[in-house]
C-alpha positions, 0 to 999 in steps of 0.5 A: 499500500503506497503513501497517500500524499495530502496537502497539510491545510492551510493555516495563517501565513503570518505565523508561517508554522509547519505542521512537523519536520524530518528533524523533529518528527511528531512535535507540535508544540510549536503549532498555533494557528487559529480558527479563520475570521467568520466573513461578515456582511452587510443587512439590507439596513446597513447593520453589521451581521456576522454569517450565521455565527451559531452555526459556525461557531458550532461548526468548529466546536463539533465533536471529533468524529466529525474533524478532518484528520490527518492520513497516516502514511508517514505518522504511521499509527499518530492520529492527528486532529488539526487545531481551530483554525482562529486567525492568532487567536490562542485558546483559553488553554494558553492563558492564565488568568494572570496573563488574560488580566495584564492583556485586558489591563493593556487593551484598556489603557491603549482604548485611554490613549487613543490608540485603537488600532491596536486595541483591536488587535489585542482584544481579539487575539484572546480566546473568544470564551474569554468574556470581556467586561463591559465597562472595557466594550462600552470605552471602546464604543465611546471612543470610536463614536468620538473619534468616528472611528466607525470601522473600528465600531464596526467590528466592535460591533461585530464582536459583541454578536459574535459573543452574544451580547447584542441583546444587551440594554447597557452595550446596545445604547453603546452601539447606537450612540457610537454610530449616531456620532458617527452619523450612521442612522442605519447600522444604529436602527440595525443595533436599537432592533437587535436590544430586547429590552429597550429602555427609555435612553434606548429610543431616546439615543435614537431618536438623536442619532435620527435628530443629529443626521437631520432625519427629521420626520424619522425622529418624530415616527420614532417619539410617536414609536416610543408611545405607543410602547407605552415607554415614557420619554424623559427630559432629553427626549422632549428637548432632543424631538422639540429641536427636531420639530424647529429644524422642519418648521412642525409648527402643530406638532411643536405645538402638541408636545407643548401642550401635552407638557402644559397638561403634564403628560411630559417633563419638562425644564430650562432647557424643553422650556429653551429648545419650546422658545427657539421652536417658536422663533424659528416657526416666525412664532415671536410672541408664543415664544416670548410667552413660554420665555415669560413664564419660565420659572428660570432662565438661562442664557441660552433662553436670553440668547435665543430672544435677543437674537430672534429680535435682533434677525426679525427689525425689533433691534430695540426689543433685542437691546432692552432683553440685552439690558435686562438679562444683565438685571437678573444676573445672568452672563450673557455668552460670545452667542449673546453679545453678537445677537446684541451687536446685530441689534446694534449694527441695524440700529446704525447706533455707535453708541450701544455698539461701544457699550456691548464691547465693553461688556464682550472685554468686561466678561473676557470674550473680546479674544474670541473668533466668533465675538471679534468677527461681529465687531468688525462687521459692526465697526466696518458698517459705521465706517469705522474701519480703524477700530475694526482693525484694532480688533482684528489685531488684538485677535490671537487666532483669526479664521476666513471670516475675520480675515474676509470681515476684515477685507470688507470693511477695507472695501466699504471705505474705499481702501482698495490697495489694503484690501489688495496688500490684506489678503496677501497677507491673509495668503501668507497666513495659510487662510483659504479663501472661502466664496465670500471672501473672494466676492470681496476681494475681486470687488477691490479688483475691480476698483482698482482695475487691478486684472494681473490679480484679478487673473491669479484669482480667477486662476484659485478661483477655478482650482477650487472650482467655484467658476461655476457659481452664480455669485462669484462669477458675477463678481468676475464678470464685473471684475474683466468688464471693470478692468476692460477686459469684455471678451473675458468678462463674456468668457466667463460668463459663456462658463456658467452652467445655469444662468439667473437674472444676474448673471445675465443683467451683469454681462449685459452691464459690462457691454453697456459700461463700455459703449458696446449697445448693439451687443447689450440690446442683443444679449437682453433679448437672447435673455429673453428668448429664454424666459428669463425675467428680467429686474429692476436694474437689468432694466438700468443697464439695457436703458443705460445702453439705449443712452450710450448707444443714442438709441430713442426709440429702443429706449422707449419701447423698454421703459413702456414695457415696464410696468405693462409687460413685467409688472415692474414699477419705475424709479427714481433710475430708470427716469434718470436714465431716460433723461440721459437718452433726450439729454445724449441726444440734444432733447433737451426740452423734452427732457424738461418737460418729462422732470416735470411730468414724471410722478415721483420726486427727481432725485440727485441722479436725475438732475445730474444727468440735466445737468451733464446734458446742458453742459455738453450742448452748453445749454447754459439757462437749463444748466443753471436750473439744473445746477441750483437742484442739485445743489438743493439734494446735495448740497455737499457734493462738488461736481454740480458747483464745478459744472456751473463754474465750467458755465461762468468761466466759458461766458468769461463770467469770473465774478460769477465763479467766485461767487460759486467758490464762496456757495462752497465755502458756506456750505463745507464744499471740499474739491474732490483731489483727482487721482489716477492709478494703475497696475504696474506689475502687481503693484498700484501705482497713483499720481494726482495732477501735477505730482511731485510725489512719485520716485520716477517723476522727473522721467515722468515728466521728461516723457511727458513733455516729448510726447506733448510736443508730437500731439501737438505737430499732430493737430492737439490744442489744450482746450483752455477754456476749460481751466476754472482759475483766471489766470495767463493760456500758457498756465492754464496749459500747463495745469491741463498738461499735468493731469493724472490721466496723462501721468500716468499713462506715461508712466504705463507706457515707460514700465511695459511692454509696447502695444501692451493696452494701458488701464487707467482709473480717474476716480472723477470725471475725465475733462473734454480736454483728456478725452481728446488728449488721451486720442492723440496719445493712443495713436502716437504710442500705438497702444490701447488706452482704456480709462475707466472714469466715474463715468463709463468707460473709454477705450482709445484705441488709433486715435478713436474713442469706443465712446464717440464723443457721445458720453 
């Protein structure tokens, strides 16, 4: 009889053992193998269960006659029973009680220190017969929930099932809670259903799991099932379910629970009552919220804060501040959210005194350095125009988040400190703070104001890398930035890349075309918008009417204006009437513009009268110009432009006494002439110039280059318009004063510092004078450059001696 050779059983590869060797026949003391880990499957609800666990255990522990034996042959006369295969698990005989206790102690220590993987390996190495203390298993589950280690938690859950402990109420509650923290409600429900005797804690944890995961309807359904099962909810259950009601505006269910509390069917305390206040607040039932608040025997900081925030956010700022004062009288110390609510009320009331008072209390209670409160203070001070106070708060904050930086950026932007905005954004990047969508909206606005196209392009690249370029709000900001910087093509490219257009994206692109005198493109896009069944809003029509004005499309302007109410149910505003006055005025129909001003059903604001004044000045209609200027001064006596325009009229008529009279009126009204400034971006740096600038480090070279260019301009036929100079001085001095206007200095500097024939982009804070408009046409031809100048009125594209406005501005 030959020797029957068979393959040995497959042992764990990690141990690398063999059954025997020729050098040591019949010795098996080194053999240490484990039975295979029971396979695990996911049930339909996402829970975990071993595949036929009891059946597998029974098979491996069955009688010896059913176990395979090593056949005879090489080991004649020896019958062998292979050991149970259990992945490195020792048998109970291998470990003494003391050794087991040491391992259990090590497991507990590793759990406490957060070494969950090591603890799990130690746990699974123990014999299955060793009963693990429930305290260790519950501690393990707590740590898994705390660290969101759901994969380790599932293996602990599986181990508990192998031990047959899944029906235990104590451990079952810990399993549910672990899954709750890991936001796995399906597995939590599986564990919940496994518990044979559910107590109020079991139900509450499961309801909380649904509520914290946003499954509020399931939480309400389970709450009803709990009552059907005759389990009385406790205070935690009640407060949790009320919170669920508030998050889905389930006001009726919330009122039912409130009535059950009143009837004594449900427990209540300050936490429950605070939850009721919050529910009524979220349901916009402030009167009912106030009733619950007033009936509370004791109020904690949460209930006070909820009411203060409710009033602050519902345009009842004075009530919010009154409650804030009462809270202090009752001896309740505010937390940072209470203070944020009070600061919000101060901002809405425009009350700096109250804001300073709240700030003082924040300092007193030690909250000034907190991020949330610091952000609120920066926001409030920026609303009051006190960016310097906001900067002090910002500088003192030990920790700053993206909201802190963005709030400070907004403060600078609102104050017009756009250069500081860009510098602060650079500092933000150096600090490693990742901008969010709101940050990008703020910084793009600053780039637009300064014509910082290169910086804008880099920010655009950053937006694309964060996949925000298809967002509608960000898209509008990008369109606005490129439009203001004179890059109409880039603005259109951004517009085309936005996936889902709304009225704002359409309006932004129409506005860009309008600002750059591309009236036909604006009207074509407006018609496309209507074909897409997108309803225009008030701002859309302002842009369309402005485009009609710049392009001289009078008939189209009247059609659009008349369709406002009749077709789109939009009541014309002062801005729409201002556009129509501008349409008529630009075309020289000053009489018709005057009639429209007198007949319109609303009072004319300063914008309308400015449009009328500009048209009158452009067409030398002295009488109407004086009338329009006087109306402007009545409505806004501190604004300098009407005085300047009126002075222009008297200068043209050589009425220097009238010019002096206007100057005296300006002095009486405290009007200060705004200093003209022009800026240009060169290599990411903004260079700013004023008229006859002497401060720039390269001013001598700029003056020399401008002198050479001026001679070439005169050779080409340029004649200075000295009549636009508002001073009674010699002609030669008037010529000098025109020559060194800020925009000309910026253009010459840009020409010196940039490659030849590249586009120059200039921004001016005032409206460009007629002489500069004429001069820059000559400059564009001589320098062979496109020069884009954006003044306070519109954008001009100068190229080959022609302006995009065709002198119709």
